N, C-alpha and C positions, 0 to 999 in steps of 0.2 A: 504494500500500500504506500502510496505517496504521502508526503507530509501533509498535503492539503486534505486528502481523504481522511487521514487520521484525525486531523483537527475538526473536520466536519462531523465525523462519527462521535467524537468526544463532546462536541457542542450539542448534538441531538440527544446524547445520553444525559448530559447535565440538565438540559431543558426538560426531559422526561422525568428525571428524578426530582426536579424542583416543582413540577406540577403534580406529581403523584400524591403527596400529602393533601393537597387541595382537593383532589378528586375524592379521596377518602372522607374528608370533612364534608363535602357536598352530599355524599351518600348518607352520612349520619344525620343530616339536617332535615330528613324527610319528616314532615308532620302531617296534619290532616288535609294537606292540599291535594292528595291523590284523588279525592272526589271531584275537585274542581278540574283537575287534568282529565279525568274520565269524561266529565260533562263536556269539556271543550273538544275532546276527541270525537265524541258522539255527534256534536254539532258539525264539526268539520266533515265527518263521514257522511252525514245527511246532505250537506251542501255539495260534496263531491258527487254523490249519487244523483242528485237533481241535475247537476251540470252534465254528467255522463248521459243521462236519459235524453237531455236536450240535444246533445251532440249526436247520439244514435238516431234521433228523429231527423236531424238535418242531413246526416249521411244517407238515410233511407230516401229522403226526398231528392237528394242529388242523384242517387242511383236511378230513381224513377225517371228523372229528367233525361238522364243519359240514354235510357232505353228507347226514348222517342226519337224518330228521325228528324233532323233539323233541315233547314232550307238548303244547306250545302249538299246533304245527302239526296234530297229530292231533285235538285238540278243535276247532280251527277248521274242519277238514274235516268233522267230524261235524255241527257247527252249520250249515255251509253246506248239507249234504245235508238236514238237518231243515228248514231254511228253504225249500229248493226244494219239499219235500213239503208244507209249509204253504201255499205259494203255489198249488200244484196242488190241494190240498184246498179252498182258498178259491175258486178258479176253478170247481171242480166243484160246490160248494154254490151258487154264483151262477147256474149254468146250470139247476139243478133248480127254482129259483123262478120 
């Protein structure tokens, strides 16, 4: 290991050891706030569920719109049919000569 890597590793280790007692202290400080946390989580869960239902409805509406042919598809179909008639007319005119 280079000198810089060793210094970086020592710095991370010292930072971890300095924060470790603080983490233990934070775990001991739990009091009756768990009910508040649970209520907050339930509220967030219901909000997320409502938003997801709305997003699912929007996706279903978009899929329904994509299934319908648009004006571009309609004109492409008309052009395709006209092209086939053009090829048939060209072949018929070549047979007469």
